[in-house]
N, CA, C and O atoms as a CHARMM CRD file, in Angstrom:
* protein
*
  256
    1    1 UNK  N     91.91000 107.13100 110.26000 PROA 1      0.00000
    2    1 UNK  CA    92.39800 106.08800 109.39900 PROA 1      0.00000
    3    1 UNK  C     93.82300 106.41400 109.01000 PROA 1      0.00000
    4    1 UNK  O     94.11000 107.48600 108.47800 PROA 1      0.00000
    5    2 UNK  N     94.71000 105.47600 109.28000 PROA 2      0.00000
    6    2 UNK  CA    96.10400 105.60900 108.87600 PROA 2      0.00000
    7    2 UNK  C     96.46000 104.37300 108.06000 PROA 2      0.00000
    8    2 UNK  O     96.30400 103.24200 108.52000 PROA 2      0.00000
    9    3 UNK  N     96.93200 104.60400 106.86500 PROA 3      0.00000
   10    3 UNK  CA    97.33800 103.51900 105.98400 PROA 3      0.00000
   11    3 UNK  C     98.43200 104.05200 105.06600 PROA 3      0.00000
   12    3 UNK  O     98.39000 105.21300 104.65800 PROA 3      0.00000
   13    4 UNK  N     99.38800 103.23000 104.74800 PROA 4      0.00000
   14    4 UNK  CA   100.49100 103.68300 103.90000 PROA 4      0.00000
   15    4 UNK  C    100.03300 103.85000 102.45600 PROA 4      0.00000
   16    4 UNK  O     99.75300 104.97200 102.03400 PROA 4      0.00000
   17    5 UNK  N     99.95100 102.79100 101.70400 PROA 5      0.00000
   18    5 UNK  CA    99.48900 102.84700 100.31700 PROA 5      0.00000
   19    5 UNK  C     98.39400 101.82400 100.10300 PROA 5      0.00000
   20    5 UNK  O     98.48400 100.69100 100.57500 PROA 5      0.00000
   21    6 UNK  N     97.35800 102.23500  99.38600 PROA 6      0.00000
   22    6 UNK  CA    96.33200 101.29700  98.93600 PROA 6      0.00000
   23    6 UNK  C     96.49600 101.13700  97.43200 PROA 6      0.00000
   24    6 UNK  O     96.88400 102.07900  96.74100 PROA 6      0.00000
   25    7 UNK  N     96.20600  99.96700  96.93800 PROA 7      0.00000
   26    7 UNK  CA    96.37200  99.67500  95.52100 PROA 7      0.00000
   27    7 UNK  C     95.27200 100.35700  94.71000 PROA 7      0.00000
   28    7 UNK  O     94.24100  99.76000  94.40000 PROA 7      0.00000
   29    8 UNK  N     95.52200 101.62800  94.37700 PROA 8      0.00000
   30    8 UNK  CA    94.56300 102.43100  93.61700 PROA 8      0.00000
   31    8 UNK  C     95.28100 103.08100  92.43900 PROA 8      0.00000
   32    8 UNK  O     96.50900 103.05600  92.36200 PROA 8      0.00000
   33    9 UNK  N     94.51900 103.65600  91.53300 PROA 9      0.00000
   34    9 UNK  CA    95.10400 104.35600  90.38400 PROA 9      0.00000
   35    9 UNK  C     96.04000 105.47800  90.82300 PROA 9      0.00000
   36    9 UNK  O     97.03000 105.76800  90.15200 PROA 9      0.00000
   37   10 UNK  N     95.72000 106.10800  91.95500 PROA 10     0.00000
   38   10 UNK  CA    96.50700 107.24700  92.42200 PROA 10     0.00000
   39   10 UNK  C     97.97200 106.87300  92.68500 PROA 10     0.00000
   40   10 UNK  O     98.86500 107.69500  92.47900 PROA 10     0.00000
   41   11 UNK  N     98.21800 105.66300  93.12800 PROA 11     0.00000
   42   11 UNK  CA    99.58600 105.24700  93.45000 PROA 11     0.00000
   43   11 UNK  C    100.06700 104.11300  92.54300 PROA 11     0.00000
   44   11 UNK  O    100.95700 103.34800  92.91500 PROA 11     0.00000
   45   12 UNK  N     99.48200 104.01400  91.36900 PROA 12     0.00000
   46   12 UNK  CA    99.85200 102.93700  90.44700 PROA 12     0.00000
   47   12 UNK  C    101.33700 102.95700  90.09500 PROA 12     0.00000
   48   12 UNK  O    101.93200 101.90300  89.86700 PROA 12     0.00000
   49   13 UNK  N    101.93400 104.12900  90.04800 PROA 13     0.00000
   50   13 UNK  CA   103.34800 104.23300  89.68100 PROA 13     0.00000
   51   13 UNK  C    104.29500 104.05800  90.86900 PROA 13     0.00000
   52   13 UNK  O    105.51100 104.02700  90.68100 PROA 13     0.00000
   53   14 UNK  N    103.76900 103.94500  92.06500 PROA 14     0.00000
   54   14 UNK  CA   104.60100 103.77600  93.24900 PROA 14     0.00000
   55   14 UNK  C    105.03300 102.31700  93.36200 PROA 14     0.00000
   56   14 UNK  O    104.20400 101.40600  93.34100 PROA 14     0.00000
   57   15 UNK  N    106.33500 102.11100  93.48100 PROA 15     0.00000
   58   15 UNK  CA   106.87900 100.75800  93.61700 PROA 15     0.00000
   59   15 UNK  C    107.10000 100.46600  95.10000 PROA 15     0.00000
   60   15 UNK  O    108.21500 100.56800  95.61200 PROA 15     0.00000
   61   16 UNK  N    106.02000 100.10300  95.76600 PROA 16     0.00000
   62   16 UNK  CA   106.06300  99.79500  97.20000 PROA 16     0.00000
   63   16 UNK  C    104.90300  98.84900  97.49600 PROA 16     0.00000
   64   16 UNK  O    103.95100  98.76500  96.72100 PROA 16     0.00000
   65   17 UNK  N    104.98500  98.14500  98.61100 PROA 17     0.00000
   66   17 UNK  CA   103.85600  97.28400  98.98600 PROA 17     0.00000
   67   17 UNK  C    102.58400  98.11600  99.14700 PROA 17     0.00000
   68   17 UNK  O    102.61700  99.24200  99.64400 PROA 17     0.00000
   69   18 UNK  N    101.46700  97.53500  98.71600 PROA 18     0.00000
   70   18 UNK  CA   100.17900  98.24000  98.78200 PROA 18     0.00000
   71   18 UNK  C     99.12000  97.32600  99.37700 PROA 18     0.00000
   72   18 UNK  O     99.13600  96.11100  99.17600 PROA 18     0.00000
   73   19 UNK  N     98.20500  97.93300 100.10900 PROA 19     0.00000
   74   19 UNK  CA    97.10200  97.20700 100.71600 PROA 19     0.00000
   75   19 UNK  C     95.93600  97.10000  99.74300 PROA 19     0.00000
   76   19 UNK  O     95.75200  97.96000  98.88200 PROA 19     0.00000
   77   20 UNK  N     95.16600  96.05300  99.88600 PROA 20     0.00000
   78   20 UNK  CA    93.96000  95.85400  99.08800 PROA 20     0.00000
   79   20 UNK  C     92.87400  96.79800  99.60700 PROA 20     0.00000
   80   20 UNK  O     92.51400  96.71500 100.78100 PROA 20     0.00000
   81   21 UNK  N     92.34400  97.69000  98.77200 PROA 21     0.00000
   82   21 UNK  CA    91.31600  98.63500  99.22500 PROA 21     0.00000
   83   21 UNK  C     90.09700  97.95400  99.84000 PROA 21     0.00000
   84   21 UNK  O     89.50600  98.48900 100.77800 PROA 21     0.00000
   85   22 UNK  N     89.71100  96.78700  99.33500 PROA 22     0.00000
   86   22 UNK  CA    88.55000  96.08100  99.89400 PROA 22     0.00000
   87   22 UNK  C     88.82400  95.64200 101.33300 PROA 22     0.00000
   88   22 UNK  O     87.93400  95.68800 102.18300 PROA 22     0.00000
   89   23 UNK  N     90.04700  95.21900 101.59500 PROA 23     0.00000
   90   23 UNK  CA    90.41900  94.81200 102.96200 PROA 23     0.00000
   91   23 UNK  C     90.40700  96.02800 103.88400 PROA 23     0.00000
   92   23 UNK  O     89.92200  95.95300 105.01300 PROA 23     0.00000
   93   24 UNK  N     90.94200  97.14900 103.39900 PROA 24     0.00000
   94   24 UNK  CA    90.97000  98.37500 104.20100 PROA 24     0.00000
   95   24 UNK  C     89.55500  98.87200 104.47400 PROA 24     0.00000
   96   24 UNK  O     89.25600  99.31300 105.58300 PROA 24     0.00000
   97   25 UNK  N     88.68600  98.80400 103.47500 PROA 25     0.00000
   98   25 UNK  CA    87.29700  99.23100 103.66200 PROA 25     0.00000
   99   25 UNK  C     86.60100  98.37800 104.70900 PROA 25     0.00000
  100   25 UNK  O     85.90900  98.90900 105.57800 PROA 25     0.00000
  101   26 UNK  N     86.77500  97.06600 104.63800 PROA 26     0.00000
  102   26 UNK  CA    86.15100  96.16600 105.61300 PROA 26     0.00000
  103   26 UNK  C     86.69600  96.41800 107.01700 PROA 26     0.00000
  104   26 UNK  O     85.94100  96.46100 107.98700 PROA 26     0.00000
  105   27 UNK  N     88.00500  96.58100 107.11300 PROA 27     0.00000
  106   27 UNK  CA    88.63400  96.86000 108.41200 PROA 27     0.00000
  107   27 UNK  C     88.09700  98.17500 108.97400 PROA 27     0.00000
  108   27 UNK  O     87.81700  98.27400 110.16900 PROA 27     0.00000
  109   28 UNK  N     87.95500  99.17300 108.12200 PROA 28     0.00000
  110   28 UNK  CA    87.46000 100.48600 108.55400 PROA 28     0.00000
  111   28 UNK  C     86.02400 100.41500 109.05700 PROA 28     0.00000
  112   28 UNK  O     85.69300 100.97300 110.10300 PROA 28     0.00000
  113   29 UNK  N     85.18000  99.72600 108.30600 PROA 29     0.00000
  114   29 UNK  CA    83.78300  99.60400 108.73100 PROA 29     0.00000
  115   29 UNK  C     83.66000  98.85000 110.04300 PROA 29     0.00000
  116   29 UNK  O     82.86200  99.22500 110.90200 PROA 29     0.00000
  117   30 UNK  N     84.44400  97.78900 110.20700 PROA 30     0.00000
  118   30 UNK  CA    84.43400  97.04300 111.47000 PROA 30     0.00000
  119   30 UNK  C     84.88100  97.93000 112.62700 PROA 30     0.00000
  120   30 UNK  O     84.27900  97.91200 113.70100 PROA 30     0.00000
  121   31 UNK  N     85.94200  98.70600 112.40400 PROA 31     0.00000
  122   31 UNK  CA    86.46100  99.57100 113.46600 PROA 31     0.00000
  123   31 UNK  C     85.45400 100.66600 113.82600 PROA 31     0.00000
  124   31 UNK  O     85.27100 100.97900 115.00300 PROA 31     0.00000
  125   32 UNK  N     84.80700 101.24300 112.82500 PROA 32     0.00000
  126   32 UNK  CA    83.78400 102.26400 113.09800 PROA 32     0.00000
  127   32 UNK  C     82.61400 101.66800 113.87500 PROA 32     0.00000
  128   32 UNK  O     82.09300 102.28000 114.80700 PROA 32     0.00000
  129   33 UNK  N     82.21500 100.47500 113.47800 PROA 33     0.00000
  130   33 UNK  CA    81.11900  99.80100 114.18200 PROA 33     0.00000
  131   33 UNK  C     81.48300  99.52300 115.63400 PROA 33     0.00000
  132   33 UNK  O     80.62300  99.56700 116.51300 PROA 33     0.00000
  133   34 UNK  N     82.77200  99.23400 115.88700 PROA 34     0.00000
  134   34 UNK  CA    83.23800  98.96700 117.24600 PROA 34     0.00000
  135   34 UNK  C     83.48800 100.24400 118.04800 PROA 34     0.00000
  136   34 UNK  O     83.79200 100.18100 119.23900 PROA 34     0.00000
  137   35 UNK  N     83.36000 101.40400 117.39400 PROA 35     0.00000
  138   35 UNK  CA    83.56500 102.66700 118.09100 PROA 35     0.00000
  139   35 UNK  C     85.00800 103.11100 118.16700 PROA 35     0.00000
  140   35 UNK  O     85.34000 103.97800 118.97500 PROA 35     0.00000
  141   36 UNK  N     85.87500 102.54100 117.34800 PROA 36     0.00000
  142   36 UNK  CA    87.28700 102.93100 117.35500 PROA 36     0.00000
  143   36 UNK  C     87.42700 104.39000 116.93800 PROA 36     0.00000
  144   36 UNK  O     86.70300 104.87300 116.06800 PROA 36     0.00000
  145   37 UNK  N     88.36400 105.07900 117.57000 PROA 37     0.00000
  146   37 UNK  CA    88.60400 106.46900 117.19800 PROA 37     0.00000
  147   37 UNK  C     89.83600 106.59900 116.30400 PROA 37     0.00000
  148   37 UNK  O     90.09100 107.65900 115.73300 PROA 37     0.00000
  149   38 UNK  N     90.58600 105.52300 116.19200 PROA 38     0.00000
  150   38 UNK  CA    91.77300 105.52200 115.34400 PROA 38     0.00000
  151   38 UNK  C     91.87700 104.14300 114.70100 PROA 38     0.00000
  152   38 UNK  O     91.69500 103.12200 115.36400 PROA 38     0.00000
  153   39 UNK  N     92.17100 104.12600 113.40800 PROA 39     0.00000
  154   39 UNK  CA    92.29900 102.86400 112.68700 PROA 39     0.00000
  155   39 UNK  C     93.70100 102.80500 112.10600 PROA 39     0.00000
  156   39 UNK  O     94.07000 103.62200 111.26200 PROA 39     0.00000
  157   40 UNK  N     94.47300 101.84000 112.56000 PROA 40     0.00000
  158   40 UNK  CA    95.82600 101.62900 112.05100 PROA 40     0.00000
  159   40 UNK  C     95.74900 100.42800 111.11700 PROA 40     0.00000
  160   40 UNK  O     95.75400  99.27800 111.55700 PROA 40     0.00000
  161   41 UNK  N     95.67900 100.71600 109.81800 PROA 41     0.00000
  162   41 UNK  CA    95.29300  99.70600 108.84200 PROA 41     0.00000
  163   41 UNK  C     96.41700  98.79400 108.38100 PROA 41     0.00000
  164   41 UNK  O     96.14500  97.74900 107.79000 PROA 41     0.00000
  165   42 UNK  N     97.66400  99.15200 108.63000 PROA 42     0.00000
  166   42 UNK  CA    98.75200  98.29300 108.18100 PROA 42     0.00000
  167   42 UNK  C     99.92000  98.37000 109.15900 PROA 42     0.00000
  168   42 UNK  O     99.91100  99.17300 110.09200 PROA 42     0.00000
  169   43 UNK  N    100.91000  97.53900 108.93700 PROA 43     0.00000
  170   43 UNK  CA   102.05300  97.47900 109.86100 PROA 43     0.00000
  171   43 UNK  C    102.80900  98.80200 109.88900 PROA 43     0.00000
  172   43 UNK  O    103.25700  99.22800 110.95400 PROA 43     0.00000
  173   44 UNK  N    102.95500  99.44800 108.76400 PROA 44     0.00000
  174   44 UNK  CA   103.63400 100.73600 108.73100 PROA 44     0.00000
  175   44 UNK  C    102.92300 101.74100 109.62400 PROA 44     0.00000
  176   44 UNK  O    103.57800 102.45000 110.38800 PROA 44     0.00000
  177   45 UNK  N    101.61600 101.81800 109.54800 PROA 45     0.00000
  178   45 UNK  CA   100.84800 102.74300 110.39500 PROA 45     0.00000
  179   45 UNK  C    101.02000 102.40800 111.87500 PROA 45     0.00000
  180   45 UNK  O    101.13600 103.30700 112.70800 PROA 45     0.00000
  181   46 UNK  N    101.03600 101.12400 112.19900 PROA 46     0.00000
  182   46 UNK  CA   101.23300 100.72600 113.60000 PROA 46     0.00000
  183   46 UNK  C    102.62300 101.11200 114.09900 PROA 46     0.00000
  184   46 UNK  O    102.77400 101.54100 115.24300 PROA 46     0.00000
  185   47 UNK  N    103.64100 100.96200 113.24700 PROA 47     0.00000
  186   47 UNK  CA   105.00800 101.33900 113.63300 PROA 47     0.00000
  187   47 UNK  C    105.13200 102.84300 113.83300 PROA 47     0.00000
  188   47 UNK  O    105.74600 103.29100 114.80100 PROA 47     0.00000
  189   48 UNK  N    104.55500 103.62300 112.92800 PROA 48     0.00000
  190   48 UNK  CA   104.60300 105.08200 113.06500 PROA 48     0.00000
  191   48 UNK  C    103.91500 105.51300 114.35400 PROA 48     0.00000
  192   48 UNK  O    104.44600 106.34200 115.09200 PROA 48     0.00000
  193   49 UNK  N    102.73500 104.95600 114.63100 PROA 49     0.00000
  194   49 UNK  CA   102.01100 105.31200 115.85100 PROA 49     0.00000
  195   49 UNK  C    102.82600 104.95000 117.08600 PROA 49     0.00000
  196   49 UNK  O    102.88700 105.73300 118.03400 PROA 49     0.00000
  197   50 UNK  N    103.44800 103.78600 117.09100 PROA 50     0.00000
  198   50 UNK  CA   104.26900 103.35700 118.23600 PROA 50     0.00000
  199   50 UNK  C    105.47000 104.28600 118.41100 PROA 50     0.00000
  200   50 UNK  O    105.82900 104.63300 119.53600 PROA 50     0.00000
  201   51 UNK  N    106.08800 104.68500 117.30600 PROA 51     0.00000
  202   51 UNK  CA   107.24800 105.57500 117.38700 PROA 51     0.00000
  203   51 UNK  C    106.87100 106.97900 117.82400 PROA 51     0.00000
  204   51 UNK  O    107.68900 107.67400 118.42600 PROA 51     0.00000
  205   52 UNK  N    105.64700 107.41300 117.53500 PROA 52     0.00000
  206   52 UNK  CA   105.22700 108.74100 117.97500 PROA 52     0.00000
  207   52 UNK  C    105.21200 108.84700 119.49300 PROA 52     0.00000
  208   52 UNK  O    105.35300 109.94100 120.03900 PROA 52     0.00000
  209   53 UNK  N    105.04400 107.72900 120.17400 PROA 53     0.00000
  210   53 UNK  CA   105.08100 107.74100 121.63700 PROA 53     0.00000
  211   53 UNK  C    106.45100 108.18700 122.13500 PROA 53     0.00000
  212   53 UNK  O    106.58000 108.67800 123.25700 PROA 53     0.00000
  213   54 UNK  N    107.47500 108.01500 121.29900 PROA 54     0.00000
  214   54 UNK  CA   108.82500 108.43600 121.65800 PROA 54     0.00000
  215   54 UNK  C    109.15600 109.83000 121.15600 PROA 54     0.00000
  216   54 UNK  O    110.29600 110.27400 121.29200 PROA 54     0.00000
  217   55 UNK  N    108.20000 110.52400 120.58500 PROA 55     0.00000
  218   55 UNK  CA   108.42200 111.86600 120.05900 PROA 55     0.00000
  219   55 UNK  C    108.69600 111.83200 118.56100 PROA 55     0.00000
  220   55 UNK  O    109.18200 110.83200 118.03200 PROA 55     0.00000
  221   56 UNK  N    108.38900 112.90700 117.90000 PROA 56     0.00000
  222   56 UNK  CA   108.54600 112.98300 116.45000 PROA 56     0.00000
  223   56 UNK  C    110.00300 112.78000 116.03800 PROA 56     0.00000
  224   56 UNK  O    110.26000 112.16900 115.00000 PROA 56     0.00000
  225   57 UNK  N    110.94800 113.26800 116.81000 PROA 57     0.00000
  226   57 UNK  CA   112.36400 113.11400 116.46500 PROA 57     0.00000
  227   57 UNK  C    112.74000 111.63800 116.29900 PROA 57     0.00000
  228   57 UNK  O    113.61000 111.30500 115.49300 PROA 57     0.00000
  229   58 UNK  N    112.09800 110.77300 117.04700 PROA 58     0.00000
  230   58 UNK  CA   112.38700 109.33400 116.95600 PROA 58     0.00000
  231   58 UNK  C    112.05800 108.78900 115.56500 PROA 58     0.00000
  232   58 UNK  O    112.70600 107.85000 115.10300 PROA 58     0.00000
  233   59 UNK  N    111.07100 109.35900 114.90200 PROA 59     0.00000
  234   59 UNK  CA   110.70000 108.91000 113.55300 PROA 59     0.00000
  235   59 UNK  C    111.81600 109.15900 112.55200 PROA 59     0.00000
  236   59 UNK  O    111.92600 108.44100 111.55800 PROA 59     0.00000
  237   60 UNK  N    112.63700 110.15800 112.79700 PROA 60     0.00000
  238   60 UNK  CA   113.68600 110.54900 111.84400 PROA 60     0.00000
  239   60 UNK  C    115.07100 110.16200 112.31000 PROA 60     0.00000
  240   60 UNK  O    116.04900 110.42600 111.61100 PROA 60     0.00000
  241   61 UNK  N    115.18000 109.55000 113.45800 PROA 61     0.00000
  242   61 UNK  CA   116.47300 109.17800 114.00700 PROA 61     0.00000
  243   61 UNK  C    117.04200 107.97600 113.26600 PROA 61     0.00000
  244   61 UNK  O    116.31400 107.03600 112.94700 PROA 61     0.00000
  245   62 UNK  N    118.33300 108.00700 112.99700 PROA 62     0.00000
  246   62 UNK  CA   119.01000 106.85500 112.38800 PROA 62     0.00000
  247   62 UNK  C    119.62100 105.97600 113.46900 PROA 62     0.00000
  248   62 UNK  O    120.08800 104.87500 113.17800 PROA 62     0.00000
  249   63 UNK  N    119.62400 106.44300 114.70400 PROA 63     0.00000
  250   63 UNK  CA   120.16300 105.65000 115.81100 PROA 63     0.00000
  251   63 UNK  C    119.11700 104.68600 116.30100 PROA 63     0.00000
  252   63 UNK  O    117.92900 105.00600 116.31600 PROA 63     0.00000
  253   64 UNK  N    119.54500 103.51300 116.69900 PROA 64     0.00000
  254   64 UNK  CA   118.60300 102.50300 117.24600 PROA 64     0.00000
  255   64 UNK  C    118.58800 102.54100 118.73400 PROA 64     0.00000
  256   64 UNK  O    117.86200 101.77200 119.36400 PROA 64     0.00000
């Protein structure tokens, strides 16, 4: 499971977009039922996973 922030007490002070925990829970259960081995729960997680294909250095590069 990869997710950036879920709207929980733990990140209440974080000023960033947050996912609804109920949506993440439903998505997770569906993915587990389907046999998924990796769950990319939000756009940020999908972008990080896609960038990892280019190597970790790509995640920190300021060049496009």
